N, C-alpha and C positions, 0 to 999 in steps of 0.2 A: 390866530385868525378865526378861531371858533369852528363849530360844527357846521359844514356846509349842507348837510343833509343828504338824502339819497339822490343819485345822479338823475337827471331829467333827460329823457329821450329827445332827439332832434324833432323839431316841428314836423308834422306830417307822417312821422315814422309809424305811429299808431294806426293811422288809416290805411297806410299801404301794408303794414304787417301786423295784424292784430295779435299775433302770438307774442309780440313784444310790448303789449300794453301792460304798463305798470299800475294803472289805475284800477280801482275796484270795479269788478266785472258785474254787469247786470244780470248774468246768468247764475242760477242757483248752483251751490257746490255739488260736486259729483257724489252720488250716493256710494258708500263704501260697502263692498261685498267682501265678507271675511271668510278666508278658507284656512282652516287649521291643517297643518301637514306634519306628519311624523315619519320617522325612519327607524330602522332597527340595527341593533348591534351584532356582534359575532355569534355564531351558534354552531355546533357539531365541528366539522373540519373546516368551516369557513371563517378564518381569522379576520377577513376583511368583507364586509358586507356592503355591496354597491348601492344598496337602497339608501344607506345613511350618507354615503358620498354624494349621491344625486340630491338628497333632500337638503343637505347642508350647503349645496351649490346654488339653490334657488334664490332669486331676488326677493326683496321685500314687497314689490309691486309688480303686477303684470299690466302692461299697456294694451289697450284695445283700439282697433282700428274700425272705421265704418266699413260694412259689408261691400259697399260700392260707392262710387263717386256721387251717385244721386241720393245715398242714404245718409242720415245724420249719424254722427259718433254716438256710441252708447253713452247713456246718461248715468253711468257708474264706472267704478275702477276697482280692480281686484286687489286687495291686500292679503298677502301671505303671512300667516302666524305659524312660523316653523318652530317646532319643540326643539329647543337648543341642545339636546342630548339624544344619542342613540338609544332607543328603548331596549331594556334587557329582554331577552327572549324567554320570558316566563309568563305563565298564565296570570297568576295573582297580581303581577305588575300592572297588567292591562286593565283588570277589573277595578283597580283602584285609580289608576292614572287617567284613564279616559274620562269618567265622570268628573274628575277634578278640573281637567283642561277644558271640558265643556262649560263648566260652571264659571271658570276664571275667564275665559275668553269669549264665550258666547258666539261661536262661529256660525256662519250661515251654511257653510259646507264643511265636511270632514273628509280628508283624504289621507289614507295610510299608504306608505310605499314600502314594499318588501321584496325580497329576492325570491325568484323561481329558478333554482339551479337547473331544473330539467327542461327549461323552455329556451328557445332561441328568438323569441319575440317579445314585444311589451303587450301586456294584457290587462284589461280592466275586468275585475271580477263582478259579477252581477247578482249573486246571492250568497247567503251564508246560513249554515245549519246550526241549530241549538245543541245538538247532542254528538257524542262520538269523538271527543277529543282525547284520544288515548296515546298519541305519540308523545314521548317524554320531552320536556323542555330542558334548558341548560342546568336547572336545579333538579333534574330527575322527577319532576312532578307532572301531573297530567291536568286536564281541564274539567275533571269531573265535579269536584266539591265547590271550586270557586266559580265555575261556569254553569254547567248544566244542572246542578241541583238548585243554584240560586235562580237561574233563568226560569226553570220549571215552577218555583215557588212564586215568581213574580207573574206567572200567567203568560209567559211569551209563547208564541206559536214555534213549531219546530223548524220552519223555515222563514227567512225574512229576505225580501228582494229589495235592491236598489229601485228608486222610482223615476230615475232619468231615462230618456228615450234612448234606447240601445242603438237604433239605426242611425238617428240623428247625430248622437254623440260620436259614433265610430266615423261617420262620414266627415265630421268636422274635424275630428282628430287626425285622421289620415291626411286630409287636405292641408291641415295646419302644419303637420310634420314635413310634408313634402315642400311647401312654401318656406318654412323656416330653414330647413337644410339648405335649400337653394340660396336663400339669402345670406346665409352664413357658411358659404362654400370655403371659406378659410379658417373656420373654427377647428377642424380637426388637424389642420396643418400647424395650427398655433394653440393647441389644447391646453398647454401648460399656463398660457396667459388667460385663456377663457374660463378655466375652472380654478376658482379661487375661494373656497368656502371661508367665510368669515368667522365661523364658530370653532373654537379650540376643540380639539379631539385628543383625548389621551387613551392609553391602554392599547389593545391590539390594533385598533383602527389607525393609530398613529405610525404602525409599521409601514404603511404605504405613503401616508401624507405626513411630512415632516412638520409638525405642529408644536408650538410652545404656547403655554398660557399667555394670553393677551397678544398673540402674534396678529398682525394686521394683514399679512399675506400667507399664502401656502406655497411651498415648494414640494412638488411631487418627487418622490424618491425614485420613480421609474426612471430609467436611463433613456436617453434619446435613442439609443440603438434598439430598444425594445419596442419603439413606436413605429409601426410600419405604416407609411402613407397608404391612404386608401382612396380610391376613385369615388366620384360622386355616385355612380351605380353601385359600388359596393357599400357606400355609406348608407343608401337607402335600403338596401338589402338587410343591413343590420339593424334597421329602425322599423321594421314591420310592426304594425299595431293590429290587435285583435281584441275579441271579447272573451270571456271564460265563465263556465258554469262550475268549475272545479277550482275552488280555492286552496284545497289540500287537507282539510281537517287538522290543521296544525295552528301555530300562532297566527298566521295571516288570516285565515278564516275566522279564528276566534276573535281576532281584533275587529274584523269587519262586522260580525254579529254583535260584539259588544257595543259598537257605535251605532249600528242600526237600532239595536234594542233601546238605547237611551232615547233616541228620537221617537221610537214606537211607544215607549212608556210615557214621555212626555205628552204625546198626542192623546194617549189613552186616559190621561187625567182630565181631559176636556171633552172627550167624544167616546162614544161606545159604538160597537158594530152591530148591525141588525143580522137577522137569520141568514141573509143573502149576502152579508159582508159589506152592506152599504154603511155609510157613516151616519150615525145619529147624534144629535146634539144632547149633550148631558146638562143636567141642571147644575148651576153654579154651586160649588163647595168651597165656601170662604175659609173653612178651617183648613182644608187639604191645600188650597191656594197659599195660605200663609206659610205652610211647611214646604212648598215647592222649592226643590233644591236648584232649580235652574235659575240663575240670576238674570233676569230678562233686561239687559242693558244693550239690546241690539242696536246697531247704528242705522239700521234700515228704516227706523222711525223715531222721530223726536217727539217726546211728550213732555209737556209741562209738569211742574212739581204739584200743580193743582188739579191733575186729572182725577176723575172719580174712580172709585174701586171698580164700578161696572165697565167703565172704559178701559181700564187696565186689564181686567180680566178678559174683555173681548179681544183685546189686542193679543194677549198670551194665547188665547185659543186659536187665533188665525195664524200666529207665527208658528206655533207648535204644529199645526196641520200642514202649514206651507213647508216646513223643513222636514216632513216625514220623508224618509228615503234619499235625503240629500247627502248621501255618504258614498264613497267609492274606495276601493283598493286597487292600486297600481302594482302589478308584479313586473319586475325587471329581470332580465337575464343576469347571470352571475359573473358577467364580464367586469374586470376591475381596471383595465387600461385606461390611461388618461384619455385618449380619444373616446373610449366607450362612456366614461363619465360625462364628458362633454356633450355626446350625443344623447345620452339617457337624460340629462338635465333638459336639453331641448324638448325631447318627447314628453317628459313630465309637465314642463310649462304648457305645451299644447293640449295635453290631456286636461289640465285645469281650465284653460280657455275653453275648450269644447264642452266641458261639463257645465261651466257657468253660463256661457252664452246660450247654449241650448235651453237651459232651464229658464233663463231670463227672457228667452224668446217665446216661452209658453209650451215647449215641448215636454210631454210626460210619457211614462211607460203606458202603453195601451194594451188592454187585454190582461188575461191572467197568466199564470207561469207557462212559458214556452208557446205562447200564441202570438208572439211578435215576428214580423217578417225576418228579423235578424236571426231569431232562433231557428227559423226554417232553412236558413242559409248557412250550412256547416263551414263554408269557407270564411265566415266572419268569426267563428269561434275556434279557439286553439284546442287541439285534442292531446297536447302534450301535458304530461304531469307537472305539477308545480314544483315537485321535488324529484331528486334522483333516488330512486327507492333502492336501498342497499341493505336493509335490515328486516328481520321478521316482524319487529315491532311497528314498522311503517306500514300503515293500511294503504292497500291499492284502492284508489277512489276513482271511480268511472262515473261521469255525469252526476256527480254529487252524492253517490251512493257508496259508502264503505262496503268493501268486500274482503 
């Protein structure tokens, strides 16, 4: 009979239900906002790192709804670029991997997810230090030669801050988690079906999740007897979200500084700071631009192949400055139960939504260090250490200062 072609909807269906319209839409395609997400592997006595279990459970896209019935839906969508392996907990790996991932994927945002064994809440870190990474990694190395020495040589400041608005992000994050948990009230009772990381995991992480290379689904090895049902109130208590000024001076804070520094250096290629810290336009340097390691292929702006060098340079300048500080680090508790991972995945998704929508709506950090309303409200910041301090080699860090 031959090819009948694509099915044709019944007459009048498109008018009644525009979502079923199969014809070309007159609306422009949604702008794609790319978020690079990473998680970490085992370290010390933690053979299972929940940060990777949560990271690998994230979807490829996050959907956004209109803030209200009277507001239009956002003109963009969030695409998650999840690094497909847990990052080895060593300093040199981060200094080589982070720049390569930025060059390969050209993300608009960068989010690292790590474990804070000493906390019982989820926390977004707001700052990272350049110096003082003396806690040993899994290879018994520290962050002095590959981090502090290099960063000083590159002229980086001793403290870098995220640039998203702390109050606004925390408010959106907290509200989003509450709504998501309410909408997914059955998630924790059916966690084994809800959490199915599509990415194969081998080694110690496979002790908890029975994964084989190429497997399409995941079967948690946790027995049903170990999964205690929780009430909605208890579920909310185990999904408290806060901000943090102490990322721990270990791999987590190191990763945050490395990513913030790449954005800072990219912006510094095009701008310079005045005596009061204001941004001054720098003169074009075509030689340095040719050697720029950032492959500017951002989906946020389409440019024809005939664009002039001046136009491309101007675009790169604007993009580099706009991405300054669009980095975050999410610390998750050390809980590894199936329900905990399902809950943590929801919290991580809402953190991403809060960060992106807040920034896209025009909110930015206001004031200098610790001059934000959130910083003055201690209830919004966790005072718990990011790690369980058990050895003399672990520095006690209070308010970002190693003691």
